[in-house]
C-alpha positions as CSV (number, residue, x, y, z in Angstrom):
1,M,10.7,119.5,-56.7
2,G,11.1,120.9,-60.2
3,Q,13.9,120.6,-62.7
4,P,17.4,121.5,-61.4
5,G,19.9,123.4,-63.5
6,F,22.7,126.0,-63.7
7,V,22.1,129.6,-64.5
8,F,24.5,132.6,-65.0
9,A,23.5,136.0,-63.7
10,E,25.3,138.8,-65.6
11,I,25.0,141.9,-63.4
12,N,25.4,145.1,-65.3
13,E,27.6,146.7,-62.7
14,R,31.2,147.9,-62.9
15,C,32.7,146.8,-59.7
16,S,35.7,144.9,-58.4
17,P,35.6,141.1,-57.8
18,V,35.8,141.8,-54.0
19,D,32.8,144.2,-54.3
20,R,31.0,141.6,-56.5
21,G,31.4,139.1,-53.7
22,A,30.3,141.3,-50.9
23,R,27.4,143.0,-52.8
24,Y,25.9,140.1,-54.7
25,E,27.6,136.7,-54.4
26,D,27.6,136.3,-50.6
27,P,24.0,137.6,-50.0
28,L,22.6,135.5,-52.9
29,D,24.5,132.3,-51.7
30,R,23.2,132.8,-48.1
31,A,19.6,133.3,-49.3
32,L,19.7,130.3,-51.7
33,R,21.1,128.0,-49.0
34,Q,18.6,129.2,-46.4
35,A,15.7,128.6,-48.8
36,H,17.2,125.2,-49.9
37,L,17.1,126.3,-53.5
38,G,20.8,126.0,-54.4
39,A,24.1,127.8,-54.2
40,V,26.4,130.2,-55.9
41,T,29.2,128.2,-57.4
42,G,31.5,130.9,-58.9
43,G,31.9,134.4,-60.1
44,A,33.3,136.3,-63.1
45,T,34.3,139.7,-64.3
46,R,33.9,140.8,-68.0
47,R,36.4,143.5,-69.1
48,D,37.1,145.3,-72.3
49,E,40.4,145.5,-74.1
50,A,41.6,148.4,-71.8
51,S,40.8,146.2,-68.7
52,E,37.8,148.4,-67.7
53,T,35.1,146.2,-66.0
54,L,31.9,146.1,-68.1
55,A,29.9,143.6,-65.9
56,V,30.2,141.0,-63.3
57,G,28.6,137.6,-63.1
58,L,27.6,134.7,-60.9
59,D,27.4,131.0,-61.6
60,V,24.4,129.6,-59.7
61,E,23.3,126.0,-59.2
62,L,19.5,125.8,-58.7
63,L,17.7,122.8,-57.3
64,D,14.5,124.0,-58.9
65,L,14.5,126.3,-61.9
66,D,10.8,127.2,-61.5
67,D,11.2,128.5,-58.0
68,G,14.9,129.5,-58.2
69,L,14.8,131.9,-61.2
70,P,12.4,134.4,-59.7
71,F,14.1,134.0,-56.3
72,V,17.6,134.9,-57.8
73,I,16.2,137.9,-59.5
74,R,14.4,139.1,-56.4
75,I,17.5,138.8,-54.2
76,L,19.8,140.5,-56.8
77,E,17.4,143.4,-57.3
78,R,17.1,143.7,-53.5
79,E,20.9,144.1,-53.4
80,G,20.7,146.9,-56.1
81,A,21.3,145.1,-59.4
82,P,21.3,147.7,-62.2
83,T,19.0,147.6,-65.3
84,G,20.6,145.8,-68.2
85,S,21.4,142.7,-66.1
86,I,20.5,139.3,-67.6
87,L,19.8,135.9,-66.1
88,K,20.9,133.3,-68.6
89,S,19.2,129.9,-68.2
90,P,19.5,126.9,-70.5
91,R,15.9,125.8,-70.0
92,D,13.9,123.4,-72.2
93,G,17.0,123.0,-74.4
94,S,17.2,126.7,-75.3
95,D,19.3,129.6,-74.0
96,R,16.7,131.6,-72.1
97,R,17.6,135.2,-71.2
98,V,15.6,137.1,-68.5
99,P,16.3,140.8,-68.1
100,F,16.3,142.2,-64.6
101,G,17.6,145.1,-62.5
102,I,16.2,148.2,-60.9
103,H,19.1,150.7,-60.4
104,A,20.5,153.1,-62.9
105,G,24.2,153.7,-63.4
106,L,26.4,156.7,-64.5
107,G,30.1,156.9,-65.0
108,L,32.1,160.0,-64.3
109,Y,35.1,159.9,-66.6
110,F,38.1,162.2,-65.7
111,S,40.7,162.9,-68.4
112,T,44.2,162.2,-67.0
113,V,45.9,163.8,-70.0
114,D,46.2,167.6,-69.7
115,R,45.6,168.7,-73.3
116,P,45.1,167.0,-76.7
117,G,48.5,166.3,-78.2
118,T,50.4,166.5,-75.0
119,R,51.6,163.7,-72.7
120,H,51.4,165.6,-69.5
121,V,49.6,163.4,-67.0
122,V,47.1,164.9,-64.6
123,T,47.3,163.4,-61.1
124,L,43.9,162.7,-59.4
125,D,43.4,161.8,-55.8
126,I,40.7,159.2,-56.5
127,E,40.0,158.6,-52.8
128,L,39.3,162.3,-52.3
129,I,37.1,162.4,-55.4
130,I,35.1,159.4,-54.2
131,A,34.6,161.0,-50.7
132,D,33.5,164.3,-52.3
133,L,31.2,162.5,-54.7
134,S,29.7,160.4,-52.0
135,A,28.9,163.5,-50.0
136,H,27.2,165.1,-53.0
137,L,25.0,162.0,-53.5
138,G,23.6,162.6,-50.0
139,G,22.2,159.0,-49.7
140,H,20.6,159.1,-53.2
141,G,23.0,156.6,-54.7
142,R,26.3,154.9,-54.1
143,V,29.8,154.9,-55.5
144,S,30.3,151.3,-56.8
145,G,34.0,151.5,-57.8
146,H,36.5,153.1,-60.1
147,W,38.8,152.3,-62.9
148,L,42.3,153.8,-63.7
149,G,42.9,153.8,-67.4
150,A,45.8,155.1,-69.5
151,A,44.1,158.4,-70.5
152,S,41.2,158.5,-68.1
153,T,39.9,157.5,-64.7
154,A,36.3,156.5,-64.2
155,V,34.1,156.5,-61.0
156,Y,30.9,154.5,-61.2
157,V,27.7,155.6,-59.4
158,Y,24.4,153.7,-59.1
159,G,21.0,154.5,-57.6
160,P,17.3,154.0,-58.0
161,D,16.6,157.2,-59.9
162,I,18.6,158.3,-62.9
163,A,17.3,161.9,-62.8
164,V,18.4,162.3,-59.2
165,L,21.8,160.7,-59.9
166,R,22.3,163.0,-62.9
167,E,21.4,166.1,-60.9
168,R,23.7,165.1,-58.0
169,L,26.6,164.4,-60.3
170,L,26.1,167.6,-62.3
171,G,26.1,169.5,-59.0
172,F,29.4,167.8,-58.0
173,M,30.9,168.7,-61.4
174,A,29.9,172.3,-61.0
175,D,31.2,172.5,-57.4
176,S,34.4,170.6,-57.7
177,P,37.5,172.0,-59.4
178,R,38.7,168.4,-59.7
179,A,35.8,167.6,-62.0
180,S,36.4,170.5,-64.5
181,N,37.4,168.0,-67.2
182,A,35.0,165.2,-66.3
183,E,32.4,163.7,-68.6
184,L,29.1,162.1,-67.5
185,V,28.4,158.8,-69.3
186,P,25.3,156.6,-68.9
187,I,26.4,153.0,-68.2
188,T,23.0,151.3,-67.8
189,P,19.8,151.4,-69.9
190,V,17.7,154.4,-69.0
191,T,14.5,152.3,-68.5
192,S,14.0,149.0,-66.7
193,R,12.1,146.0,-68.0
194,R,9.0,147.1,-66.0
């Protein structure tokens, strides 16, 4: 048995704490326990000053860092962890940072203010937008979550191919009158570590 230790997996995905648990925390904890390599001991959500989620994280206790680190990365990537994710490990007295992730992410930001200089609020049916967007993705990605801000609403989409995601989202924007004021924003690095 190798050296035990704690690691923190910062997952570059904008999702709710409930989705973080279902998508990453529970599958990783099950896999670690089945392999007798450790357990997930907690979770976190990093937000900006407007309370928009920027990333989620998992505290992980490993019984063997040598076997556990690649195992954690493999499981999180299997579950769709985006590029720009980092596994932080205090190994050999230093703060080691291992990049991981395989999926790309794009945010579709809808302005909820009608015109510059006005205070007219545009009402969006976010559930209808998500349903329409999911249909446009056609299985080539997934809607991860959304955020309701003071002047905009964002919907986050992730998938294995950034070009396909962009094409699908641009098609949605062209076809949907609800997306006439939307802006497409990259939320993960364009290339992975590979």
